[in-house]
N, C-alpha and C positions, 0 to 999 in steps of 0.2 A: 493600963500601962501598955506600952508599945514594945512589942517584942523587936528584937535586933534582927536585922536581915541575916538569913543564913549565909554564912561565909563560903564563897566560892572556891572551888578546888584550885590550887596553886597550878600554874601551867608549867609544864617540864618540857624541855626539848632535849632528846637523846639522839646523838649523832656518832655512829660508828660505821666503818666500812665493812665489817663483819655482820651480816644479816642476822645471824644466829644470837650474837651478843646484843644487837639493838633490840630484837623481838624479846629477849629473856629480861632485859632491863626494863622495857616498857611494860611487860606483864606485871613484875613486880612493882613498878610505879603506879600502876593502876590499882592494884591491891592496896597499896598504901595511901590511895585517895587523891593522886594526881591526874590532872587532865594531861594526857601525854601526847606529844607529837614526836614523830621518828623520822629519822632520815638516814641514808647510807652515804651521803657524800655532801660536801660543803655547800654547792649550788642550790640543792633541794633544801637544806637547812635554812639558807638565807631567804628563800622563797617563803618558807614556812613562818620564819620569824618577822617577815614583812606583813604577813596576813594575820598574825596573832600576836598577842602581847605575851612575852615570855618572862616568867618569874625567875626559872633556873634553867640552865644549859648544862648538860653533862656531855662532854665532846672527848672523843679520841684524838690524838695527836697525828699519829701515822697514817694520813689517808692519802690516797692519790688525787691528783688535780689541786687540791686545796689542803693545806695541813690545819690541824685544829688551831695552831697558832695564828694562822691567817684568818680562819674563820672567827676566833675570837675577837681580833681586831676589827673585823668587819661587823660583828654583832653589837660592839661597843658603839658603832656609829649610827645604828638604827635607833629610830626614835621610840618604838616599843620595847626594845630589849636593851638598850644602853646600860640601865641600871639593874639587869639581871646578875644574879649570882652565877658565876662561871665556874664550872668544875672540871679540870682535866682528869680523864679516867684513861690511863695509858699504860703501856709497857715501858715507856721512856722513863726512867726512873733516877737517871744521873742528876748530881747536883747542877750541871749545866742546863739540863732539861727542865728543872724546876725554875731556874732564873729565866730561862726563856719563856716560860709560862707566865711568870710575873710581869715580864716586859710585855708580853701580848695582851695582858688584861685579865689574866685569870685571877680568881679569887683563892682557888685551891687546886692543888696538884697531887692526885692519887695515882697510885701504881696497881696496875692489875697482877694478880687477881686481888679484888677488894672483897671484904667481907659484906655480905648483903645487909646484915644487921647494922653494921657500922655505917654503911651508906644511908640505910633509912634513918638512923639517928641523926646523921649529919643533916639530911634534908628536912627532917622534921624540925630541927632547931635553926634553920636559917632565918626565920622570921625575928629571932631574937638576936641575930648577930649585930654587933655594933662596929667591930672593927675587922676587916677581911684581910687575909694575908695568904701567902703560899707557904705551908709549913716547912720547917726544917726537916731534914732527913729523919731525925729522931722524934718529930712531932707529927708524921703521917699516919694517917687512920691505918693504911695498909702499904707496907713496905715490901710487897710481894716480888719474887722473881720471875713474873711472867714474861711472855715474850714480848718483844718490842712491838709497839704499835698500838 
């Protein structure tokens, strides 16, 4: 009887202009079993995505030079990342911000601060998702009152 090939770790791209946030999320994601790629700006994130197939991207919105919304639109156009699950993780939590995320191509919009366990569970269940959407305000995993960005 042939054994199934071991499953490769899912590839996760984390992008936030705050190096401490990026490093913290990257460490958690590695512990959770992801192959992690991290960037602190949109241009670097696009370069990483062009070189690696990305399964999931967790993006901040309020970044200099390229917003997370623009980055999401550009990631959707890349052959290896076009079908990735895109998660906005941001301090931008108004209804308008959520609509902008949906329009930009995000699947989910989470506000900072996010509960790490809730994020882990969300990422762990992404393989089972069939319908993606940007949650309504009362549907969000975390409706924190963190700083914008």
